[in-house]
Residue, then its C-alpha position, 0 to 999 in steps of 0.5 A: x871852595x867852601x860855600x859862604x853862609x848866607x848871613x856871613x860877612x866879609x872877614x874884615x867886616x866881621x872882625x870889626x863888627x865883633x869889636x863893636x859888638x863886644x864893646x856895646x854888650x855890657x854883660x851886667x851881672x843879673x840881680x833882682x830889680x823893682x821893675x824890668x823895662x823892655x825897650x821897643x825895637x825891631x827885635x822881638x827877642x827883647x820881649x822873649x828875654x824880658x819874659x824869661x827874666x820875669x818868670x825867673x823872678x828877676x822882677x815883679x813888674x814889666x814895662x814895655x815901652x815903644x811906639x813905632x818907627x820906620x824900621x818897625x811899623x811893618x812888623x809891629x803896626x800897633x806899636x812895639x810895646x803893644x806887640x811885646x806885651x802880647x808876646x810876653x803874655x803868650x810866654x806866660x807872663x800874667x797880664x796884671x804884671x805888665x804895663x805898656x808905655x806906647x808913645x816913646x820914639x827914642x831911648x830918651x823917651x823910653x826912660x822919661x815916659x816909663x818913669x812918668x808912667x810908674x810915678x802916675x801908678x804910684x809904683x816905687x822904683x829904686x832899681x831897674x833892669x833895662x832889657x834891650x837888643x844886645x848891642x843897645x846896652x851901652x847906650x841904654x845904660x848911658x841914657x838912663x844914668x843921665x836922665x834918671x841918675x838916682x835909679x840903680x840900673x843894670x842892662x840885660x839882653x839875650x846871651x848870644x854871639x854876633x854870628x848867632x844874632x846875625x843869623x837870627x835877624x837874617x840881615x847881617x849888613x843891617x846889623x853892622x849899620x846899626x852897630x856903627x850907628x850905636x858907636x857914633x852915638x856914644x860920643x855924639x849923644x854925650x856931647x849933646x847932653x843926652x847920655x853920660x860920657x863914656x870911654x871909647x877904646x882906640x881899637x873900637x874907634x879904629x874899627x868904627x872908622x874902618x866900617x864907615x870907610x867901607x860904607x856902613x853909614x846908613x845909621x849915622x847921624x846927620x850933622x847937627 
């Protein structure tokens, strides 16, 4: 019998996770923007991708936004945005092209505090690229459209497959828990007024429910 890769999931879980992955990865066409906003998380690859987009001329200014969270404090003890900035500078982004917003603790605050920072710096912004984890794209976009509706926004993330992402993170169950949580939030956050409403196809809802039944519930919201 072939040995299963250490990051592999059960076939049924892997299939349902792929459905959720494809739903959340928006794959917006790239375009030049006034600013690139790197959303803090546990994934340092966000900083790498933001730096690559800057160096490719996609935007002239970067804002990294994020404090710390229970899931990131061990890796980024001085704050997600601070560590992202350091990574971007190491990759060749000039220091004067990077702003840091160090207080945001959720995606809504990423948007509102970044908007406030840019206004305080008198930076005119009509277009933006949100850079985030691949499976955060849908929620990031929906949040920004709700909280900053006049902004023309696109999302971007590293172009990677689910399997490659699982291998890079090294904790496949954690990623599946996150995918399930993201899917719940599409509906729950719209109902709470945090995001714009979005369609959830039947196959996505069915995959979500199967994964919840299989025990992938660590990132589910508590009842309001």
